[in-house]
N, C-alpha and C positions, 0 to 999 in steps of 0.2 A: 927250858922256859925262856931263857934269854934269847935263844935263837928264834924261837917262835914269835916272841914279842918283836924282835927286830924285823922278822919277815912281815909281820903285821904292820909295823910302822912304815916299812918300805912300800908295802902295797897301798897303804893309805896315801902316802906321798905321791906315788905314781898316779893314782886315780885322780888326785887333786890336780896334778900337773896336766893330765889329759883333759880333765874337766875345764881347766883354764885355756888350753890350746884350742879346743873346738870353737868356743865363742870368738876368739880372735880371727880365726879363719872365716867364720861367717861374716864377721864385720868387714874384713877386707874384701870378701866377695861382694858384699852389699855395696861397699864403697866403689869397687870396680864397676859393678853394674850401674851404680848411680853416675859414675863418670862416663861410662859408655852411653848411658841414656842421655846424659847432658850433652855429650859430643854429638850424638845422633840428632838431638833436639836442635843444637846449634847448626848442624849441617842442614837439617830440614828448614830451619828458619832462614838460613843463608840461601837455600834453594828457593824458598818462597819469596824472599826479598828480591832475589835475582829475577824471578818470574814476574813479581809485581813491578819491578823496575822496568823490565822489558815491556810489560803491558802499559805502564805509564808512559814510556817512551813512544810506544805505538799510538797511544791515545793522543799524545802531544803532536806526533806527526799527522795523525788524522785531523786533529783540530786545526793545525797549520794549513793542511790541504783544504779543509772545509772553509777556513778563513780566506784562503786564496781564491777558492771557487766563488765564495760570496762576493769578494772584491771584484772578480771577473763579471759575476752576474750584475752587481751594481753598476759596473762600467758599461755593460751591454745595455742595461736599462736606461742609464743616462744617455747613451748614444741613441737608443730608441726614442726616448723622450725628445731629444734634440731633433731627431729625424721627423718625429710626429709634429713637433712645433714648426719645423721648416715646411713640412707638407701642408700644415694648416695655413701657414703664411702664403705658400704658393697657391693653394686653392683659393684663399681670400683674394690674392692678387689676380688670379685668373678670373674669378667671378666679377671682380671690379672691372677688369679689362673687357670682359664680355658685356657687362652692363654699359660701359662707355661706348663699346662698338654698337650695341643695340640702340643706344640713344642717338649715336651718330647716324646710324642707318635710318632711324625714325625721322631725324631732322632732315636728312637728305630726301627721304620719301615725301615728307611734308612739302619740301621745296619742289618736288617733281609732281606729286599727285595734285590734281585740281581740287580746289576748295569751293564749297558752296558759299556764295556771298549774296548780299542784297543791297541794291543801290536804287534810290528813287522808286521803291516799291517793286523793283524787278529782281527776281531771283535767277541766278545762273551759276555756272561753274567757271572758276578762273584759276590758273596756276599761280604759284606763289610769287614768281617774278612779275607776272602781269599785275597782280594785286599790289605788290610793293611799289611798282612804278606809278600806278594810278594814285595810290595813297600819297606818294611823294609829290605828285603834281597838284593834288588837291590841298596839300599842306601849304604849297607855294601860293595857291589861290587865296586861301584863308589868311595868309600872311600879308596879302595886299601887294605882292610883287607881280605887277601886271606883265611886264616883259618876260620875267622868269616863268610865270604861269603859261603864257602863250607858247614859249619854247618847249616847256615840259609836256604840255598837252599835244603839241604837234608831233613831238618825238614819240609819244605814246601811240598816237593814232597811226603813225607810219609803221611802228613795230607790231601793233595789234589792230589791224584794220577791221577785223571781224569780232573784236572783243565785245563781251556783254557790257563792258564799261563804255562802249563807243558812243552811245546816245548822250550820256552824261558828259563825256569828254568833249563832244562836239558843242553841246550847249555852253559849257564853260569856256571853250575856246572862242566861241562867238562873243561872249562877254569880254574876254581878254582882248580880242581885236577891237571891240567897241571902246574899251578902256584906253587902248593905244591910239584911238581916233582913226583906226583903219576901218572906215565905215563900209567900204565896198566889200572887204573881206568879211566883216562882221555879218552883213546881209547875206552873203553867200553861205557862210557857215550856219547861220540860223535856219535858212531855207533847207539846207542839207539835213539839219537836225530834224525839222518838221517832216520832211519827206521820208526819212528813215523811221521816225517814231511818231506817227500822227496821233496816237492815243496817249502819248507821254503827258504826265501831269504838268510839265513845264512848257508845253506848247503855247499857252496864252502869254506867258512871259516872253517867249521867243518872238511871238508876233508883235508884242509891244516894243521889243528891242529893235525889230526890223523897222517899224514905223518911226521910231526915234532916230534911227540911223538915216532913214530916207529924209526925214525932216531936216536933220542937220546937214544933209547933203544938198539941201535946197530943192529936193524933189517932193514938194508939198502934195501934189496930186497923188503920187504913189503912197505917201504917208497916210492921206485921208482914206484911200481905198483900203489899205491894210488895217487901219483902225476900224473902219466900218465892218470889215470881215470879222475882226476880233469881237466886236460887239454882237454880231449876229450869231457866231458860233459859241461863244463863251460868255454870255451876258452876266452870269453870276460870279465870274472870277474876279479876283482882286485886280488882275491886269486890265480887265474891261472897265472897271471903275476908274483906274488911272488913265485908260484910253479915252474915256469920255472927257476928262479934264484936258487931256492933250488935244483932242479933236476940237474942243471949244476955242482954243487959242490959235489953231492953224488957220491961216488965211491964204 
């Protein structure tokens, strides 16, 4: 009985020990598995971190490269804007020079091309220099510079003997001679004027000036004949009215 009891007690003790041994092994195994899983997780995380770091580095490099490219594009755009602005200035300068050249050409053409003018009711073409010289001579006449007017009109007629201004120039040159008391020259110039322009509106004035020059030259007979012709041809003119008065005092 004792022996059986002892065996029973031993068996129970052995079973309890085994029962205690199996849970410890399971726990160690679970711990080892957890450690292994943790280590693997750490390795996976490390690998992922490394990959992310590499990707981040690549992104940074790409961003730097993109930034460099953007800077280069900005620089190119700035250069292009500068080139465009310079081109705009060059085009503007060229257009301004072309305009100046065109204006210069127009001015030169105006100096060369004849202009239509009207003097004493007569229309004709005159070149710019011809008109300028006549206008200058007439300005001297209006200023009352008799010697200067005579010189300017003589020069004009020498340079432009066939000018459309010729009739007017000869009339005023006759007056300039009369003003200088060059009576013979005055008579000659007025007669030339009448011969060249018999229908000119100033012919009656020229005839009266001839009569006055003749009278002052003591050629009363010629003066009376000239005044008589004036009265016959142009009885309604102002010159004829003055001629009547002049004729009345001539003896």
